[in-house]
C-alpha positions in Angstrom: 111.6 61.1 135.7 110.0 64.1 137.3 110.5 67.4 135.8 112.2 70.1 138.2 109.2 72.5 138.8 110.8 75.2 140.8 113.7 75.6 138.2 111.5 75.3 135.2 109.9 78.8 136.0 112.0 81.6 137.4 108.7 83.1 139.1 109.5 81.9 142.7 110.6 85.7 143.3 107.3 87.0 141.8 106.1 88.8 144.8 109.2 90.7 145.4 109.3 91.4 141.9 105.9 93.3 142.1 107.0 95.1 145.3 110.1 96.0 143.6 108.4 97.4 140.5 105.7 99.2 143.0 108.5 100.8 144.8 110.2 101.8 141.9 107.2 103.3 140.3 105.5 104.9 143.3 108.9 105.7 145.0 108.7 107.0 148.7 105.7 109.2 147.6 105.0 111.9 150.2 101.7 114.0 150.3 101.8 117.8 150.2 98.2 117.8 151.0 98.4 117.8 154.7 96.0 115.3 157.0 93.0 116.0 154.8 94.5 114.3 151.7 93.4 114.5 148.2 95.3 113.4 144.9 98.7 114.3 143.9 99.9 114.3 140.2 103.1 114.1 138.6 103.4 115.0 134.7 105.9 114.2 131.9 107.6 117.2 130.6 105.0 117.8 127.9 102.3 118.2 130.6 100.8 114.6 130.4 100.0 112.7 133.4 102.3 110.3 134.3 101.2 109.2 137.9 98.4 110.1 140.6 98.2 108.9 143.8 95.4 109.2 146.3 96.3 110.1 150.1 94.4 110.3 153.3 95.9 111.2 156.6 99.2 111.4 154.8 99.3 107.8 153.5 98.8 106.2 150.1 94.8 105.3 150.3 93.1 104.2 147.3 94.1 103.9 143.7 97.7 104.8 142.6 98.1 104.9 138.7 101.2 105.3 136.3 100.7 106.1 132.9 102.5 105.6 129.6 103.7 108.8 127.7 100.9 108.4 125.4 98.4 108.3 128.1 97.4 104.7 128.4 97.5 103.0 131.6 100.7 101.2 133.0 100.2 100.2 136.2 97.4 100.4 139.0 97.6 99.4 142.4 95.1 100.1 145.5 96.6 101.2 148.7 95.4 101.1 152.3 97.2 103.0 154.8 100.4 103.3 152.8 100.5 99.7 151.7 99.5 97.6 148.9 96.1 96.5 149.3 93.4 94.6 146.9 93.7 94.2 143.1 96.6 95.7 141.2 97.5 95.1 137.4 100.3 96.0 134.8 99.5 96.6 131.2 101.3 96.3 128.1 102.3 100.0 126.3 100.1 98.9 123.6 97.4 97.6 125.8 96.7 94.1 126.9 97.3 92.7 130.5 101.1 91.8 131.5 100.1 90.8 135.3 97.5 91.2 137.6 97.7 90.8 141.4 95.7 90.9 144.4 96.9 91.5 147.8 95.0 90.9 151.1 93.9 88.1 153.5 95.4 86.8 156.4 99.3 86.2 156.4 100.1 89.1 153.6 98.7 86.7 150.7 99.3 87.6 147.2 97.9 86.1 144.2 99.6 86.8 140.8 98.6 86.0 137.2 100.9 86.4 134.5 99.7 86.5 130.8 101.0 85.7 127.3 101.3 88.6 124.8 97.9 87.3 123.3 96.1 87.4 126.6 96.0 83.8 127.6 97.1 82.9 131.0 101.0 82.0 131.5 101.0 81.3 135.3 99.2 81.7 138.4 100.8 81.7 141.7 100.3 82.5 145.3 102.6 83.9 148.2 102.0 84.1 152.0 104.6 86.2 154.0 106.8 86.8 150.7 107.2 83.0 150.3 105.9 80.9 147.3 102.6 79.3 149.2 99.4 77.4 147.6 98.8 76.0 144.2 100.6 77.3 141.4 99.5 76.6 137.7 101.7 77.2 134.2 99.8 77.0 131.0 100.9 76.6 127.5 100.4 79.6 125.0 97.2 77.8 123.9 95.8 78.4 127.4 95.9 74.4 128.2 97.7 73.3 131.1 101.5 72.7 131.2 102.4 72.1 134.9 100.6 72.3 138.4 102.6 71.9 141.6 102.2 73.1 145.3 104.2 75.0 147.8 104.0 75.3 151.6 105.9 77.8 153.3 108.3 78.4 150.4 109.0 74.7 149.8 107.5 72.3 147.1 104.9 70.4 148.9 102.4 67.7 147.7 101.8 66.7 144.1 103.4 68.0 141.0 102.2 67.1 137.6 103.6 68.0 134.2 101.1 67.7 130.9 101.6 67.2 127.3 100.6 69.8 125.2 97.7 68.2 123.6 96.9 67.0 127.0 97.5 63.9 129.2 99.8 63.5 132.0 103.6 63.5 131.1 105.0 63.2 134.6 103.7 62.9 138.1 105.6 63.2 141.4 105.4 63.9 144.7 107.3 66.6 147.2 107.7 66.8 150.9 109.2 69.8 152.8 111.0 70.6 149.0 112.4 67.2 148.5 111.0 64.9 145.8 109.7 61.7 147.2 110.0 58.2 145.7 
């Protein structure tokens, strides 16, 4: 029997989750600096830096950063002409990566990596135009591969393979346009 790959990982909406996080944390930020641009800052009640955004031409351009109250970095995202562009990351309050991502390329591509608390990879996923697209890999906490599968235009497509924790193939199946074949 083939594992149900999409149902086993509730990450099919990961790109929209990241966009929601960015929108919640960097809400409709407006520059008061005019066309020249510069850096806008927001502070916690005690005066510590909470967020900093770089503007140019009235739009987010460059790094936007959000900090925890203790001053450690929470989220960092680069922007170009007001839209997320390039590398971004989210760190835990006590350090360590939670996830990192990269926006860019044709078709609004997004690559996302999730991490276990110990730092090992948990999931690598890809999106295009807001839909899962390309190869996905899930990992066991020890870093070995758990599952690999592919999407095309938001639907499971091609080979999907599950592995035992110690290695070796557990299950293999093939998908076409989201439907299991054979």
